[in-house]
C-alpha positions, 0 to 999 in steps of 0.5 A: 413760582414755587409749587406746582402750577397747572394750566388746563384752560386751553393747551395743557401746561404744567410748571414745577417750581417755575420750570416747565414739565414736559416729560410725562412717561405716558398720557395716563400719568398726565391724565391722572395728575389732571383728575387728581388736581381737579377732583381734589375734595378728598382721597379718591378710591383706586377703584374709581381711578381704575374705572376712569383710566382703564375701563376695559381692562381686567381688574388685575391688569388695571390695578397693576397699571394704576400702581405703575402710573402712581409711581411714575407720577410721584417720581415726576413730582418731588416735594414742594412747599406747603401752603404756609411755606414752612415745610416741604410735602409730597404732592401725591399721597398714595394709600392702599385704597386711595390716592390724592393730592396732599391738601397742604401742597402748594398746587394752583390750577387755573380752572379752580382760580377761574371758578373761585373768581366767578363765585366771588362775583356771585356772592358780592352784593351791589345795587346793579351788577352792570355798574359794579366796578369790583365785579367788572374787574373780576369778570375781566380776570376770569376772561383772561384766565379762560385761554381756551376750552378745557384740555383742548389739546389732550385726548385719552383715546382708550377711555370713554369714561375719562373723555365723558368726564372731560367733556362735561367739565368742558361744556360747563366751563365754556358756558361760564366763560361765555356768560362772563364775557357777555356780562363784561361786554355789556358793562363796557357798552354801558360805559361807552368803551366800545373798543373794549366791548368789541374785543370781548364780544369777538372772544364770545364768537371765537368760543362759540361761532353760533352765539347770537348774543355775541354777534349782537353785542359785536354789531352794536359795539362796532356801530356805536364806534362808527364802523357801520359797514363792519357791523352789518357785515357781522350780521351777514356772517352770523346769518351764514353761520347759522344757515350752514350749521343749523339751517336757521335764520337769525332771531327777530332780535338780531334782525331788528338790530341789523335793521336799526343799524342799517337805518342809522338807528342804534338800539339793542332793546326792541321797542315795546309794542303797545299790543300784546297777545290780544291786550292793549298795554296802557300805562305802567303802574308798578316796576321792580327788579324783575319787570313791570306791571301795566294797566291794560285793556282786553277788547274781547271782553271789554275789561281792564286788567293788570299784566305783570311782565317778567323780563327775559333775563329772568324768564329765560332761566332754565329753572324758571322755564321748567316751573312756570307753566305748572305753577301758574296753572295751579295759581290760576285754579285758585278761586276765592273772593279775596284772591286776585284771580289769574286770568291768563298766563304764558311765556315766550322768549321775550318774557313771561306774562301774568294777566290779573284782575286790576285793583285800584286801591293800591296795596297794604304797604302803601296804606300802612305808610300813612298810619296803623290800622284801627282794630276794627279794620285790622279784624276785617282784613285779617279775616279776609286774608285768612280766608284766602290763605286757607283756600290756597293751603287746602289746594296744596299751594304755599304763598312763600312771600306774604308781606303787605306789598302782596296784599292788594286793595280795592277802592272800598279797602277790601284785601286781596292776596296776590303774587303767589309762588311764581318766580319767587326763587328768582327773588331769593337772590335779589333781596340785598343792597350793597350795604347788606340792608334788607329789601322787602321780603326778609322782614317777613321771612320765616326761620325755616326759609332763612335756614333753607329748610322744608317749606310748609303752610306753617311758613305762611303762618309765621309771615302772617303773624309778622303782618299782624304786628305790622297792621297794628304798629305801622311797621315790621318788628325790626324796622332798622335792622341790617340783614345780618341782625334781621336774620339773627332776630328771626332765628333767635329773638321773639317778636317785640310786644305790639302793645308797647308801640300802640297802647290801644292794642290789648295784651292778648293780641301779643300772645296771638302774635307770639304763637303765630311767630314761634321759631319752630313750625309746630309751635304755631297755629295749625292754620290761618283760620285758627289764627284769625279766630284767635286774633278776633277773640283777643280783640273783641272784649275791648273792641270799640263799636260794633264788631265787623261782620265776619266772612265765612272762613271754612264754608264747606260749600266753598270747597273746590270740586276735586273731580274733573267731570268729562275733562282729563286731569292736568298736571296741576290736578296731581294732588287729586289724582288717585288709582293709577300708582301702579301704572305710573310706576310702570311708565317710570320703569319704561323711561328708566330702563337699564337704570341710567340715562342712555342715548339709546331709544329704549328710554327715549320713546314711550307709547301709552295705548288704551281705549277711548276713556281709559285715562291715557292723558290723565295718567301721563299728565297728572301721574307721570309728569309730576313724578318726573318733575320730582326726579323719579327718573335720574335727571328728570327734575331738570327736563323741559317738558312740553305738550301738544296735540297734532291737530290738522297742522302738526308742525305748527302745533309743535312750533307753539309747544317748543316756544314755551321753553325756547330761548332766542329762537329764530323768527319762525321754527317752521322753516327749520322743522320742515327742512328735513327729518333732522330739523327737529334735532337741530331746532331742539339744539338751537332753542333749548336752554342749558344749565351752567352747572350741569355736566350733561345738557338738559333734555326735553320731553315732548308729550304728543297727546291724542296721536291718532289726530295725525290720521284723523285730522291731517289730510296731507300724507306728506306732512304726516310722514314728515312729522313721523320721520322727524319724531323717529329720527329725534329719538333714535339719534345717539346725541339727541336731547329729545324724549317723546311720549305719545298717547294713542287710542287703541282702535288706531294702533294699526295706523302707525304700524304702517310706518316701519321705523315708528312701528318698530318703536311701538312694538318694543316700547308700548304700555297698554292701559287696562281698566282699573281693578277694584282697589284702584277704582276705590282709590279713584273714587274716594281719594279726591274727596278725602284730599279736601276733607270730604268723606263718603257715606258707608257703603257708597264706594262699594255701590259705585264700584259695583256699577262701573267695575271693569267697564271699558271706557267708563272713567269719563262718565264716572268722573262726571257722576262724581263731579255731580255727587260732590256738588250735591254732597251733604256738608262734608259727606258724600251720600248714597241718596245723592248718588241715586238721584244722579 
């Protein structure tokens, strides 16, 4: 084969024009070639290469070494044909400031071919990945390319920078290979090709001997191929390996499969129980690509509910885990007569669960399949939807997926908005069929969603405008368009006139729809209330019969109280949290010490200490954590964040917290956590999800709130000491993936100091909570009210500030007073008279 060929997956091999290259002058020449071949997106600066290969040498020495290494590499690699085969070009291009591989040189790298193959699979559209023959062939090609870990036999002893780069590539490629092998194994199991499935499952275990998914697939393929004893032996091998390496037992799913095989029953998927966390599951009432909706009964309150169950395949994705709790909490706080209430929610390794009000009237999509709505009915439903949407937008929540299927109906035909933003990012990749046809949401998607631009409440206004058209005509504007045409129309073409589809529609309505669906967001109605008003006014002159009664769209008394009373602020309250910007920035500076993510404890541990009522929990939950989710510390947007309070059984509380982010945990976390002080490190390594495209493993931030409970509630000193030792070991281990923040009442500050290792961490890494100054206090008082459009009366802020300024522990009582003041406001004004009555 002409040109240069590099094999980096497994043992290093290089061929030039079909002949092996063995004689590299030094390992730096080899390392330079490897780096240039992989990072080939453009010229690489000499400074980058010097820092990569000679990080510890003086600059002048590194420059000389690089010059000699480039010379040796160019001498080794003469000209090769270009990609068109017409002329010969030098492989290595060397300029005064940069070095690179010639973009037209014929160079092939197995790692790049591997990545390109997986990318082709990702872009391919199909009804079902498991049954797609094209993707199966490509998965098998990718599996054949992966001959071993990236640069498995190459090591640059005097450059940690190069080795860290190689390690990041190695981990990413290994995970991609394992996922590809898992999928192609599942494909062969589905087809009944058990011998082939066995081979691909064995390869998974060869790459990662702790991968339980591989063991399970190998057990099933062996059992289904008549090799029952071999299947049971694989379970024993899995058990021994996990016990030896991690001190853990196999997961419940693996154990259940073992029991099924032993009993002569084969089945990888556990039987769905009819009971789940206090609910009795009844019949399935809806299903989709991501799971199913069940009617269920809740005995405690004697009511029927709907439970949406999201499959583990999606609920175990790292991004879903990061977002689920925060987003569900925000949606659960939405209160409006025409928003489907979210009663409960949780996630565990077996799925994610959303418990909602059960509505028995179907949805708007089903209703429209029968006929378009009458004008009177349309007015009523638009008013109801607009009122619900206005409430959501006021609280900073954008629906992102408005469509008739997400507007549920009760038995009287009233509309209820459902399915807010939770898990919508999963759906964005699943809305195509193999023919490129549209499924659901694209018919109502805004131009900015198509272009991946910023999403705002005006995005929902566009979708609402499309719904108006659909209500009156019975179908969306472009019903038969392919996906490509649909996207073009959303970006470039105006919505057709509804009056041409339905002669009963007055022309004024089309003007409303056209403005609502303007291509540029600033051309649309500013809010849902204004849109509903315009729609009603457009229909009223020609409306038949009595105009339907109008629900209040902007009633001031319906505003959500932004103050917390005697409760601490939570993460979902961040939009209403004011007065602690400086303190939040100080906490971020602590976590971001030295400006990099290092493995030292100086930014892995932080104690937030203050008197009772100083707002320790609030500033961490509503100030610090939202900032971390936005990437305020490099990489923090990818952290998994869990919270706990010690209670009287801290290890059980820790287990419950970690299960919120766990993927494939063992049946119990208590046993490994109790084993020794390194149990927490091993548990985190075992359960924490890993991003496929991240060079470094994601980390977990554990907030231990009310740390003083270890000393007030835990009676067994052995339990307390073990818990403390586990935390200290986890934050001081150089390879740990765990960060810890504790909040501690100042009057208990001396208790942890009696533990030398923890005391040293507290001595170095404590941030004290001081009372709010006058300016911060004014922000804390006025900010939440202003955020919901309520203004304080002149002089009110000064009066409240004078009453509480610099009083220790005054924040809970202040929040309580403000909560009462907001409830007794005069319309959209907080008044002095109401304050004096409190």
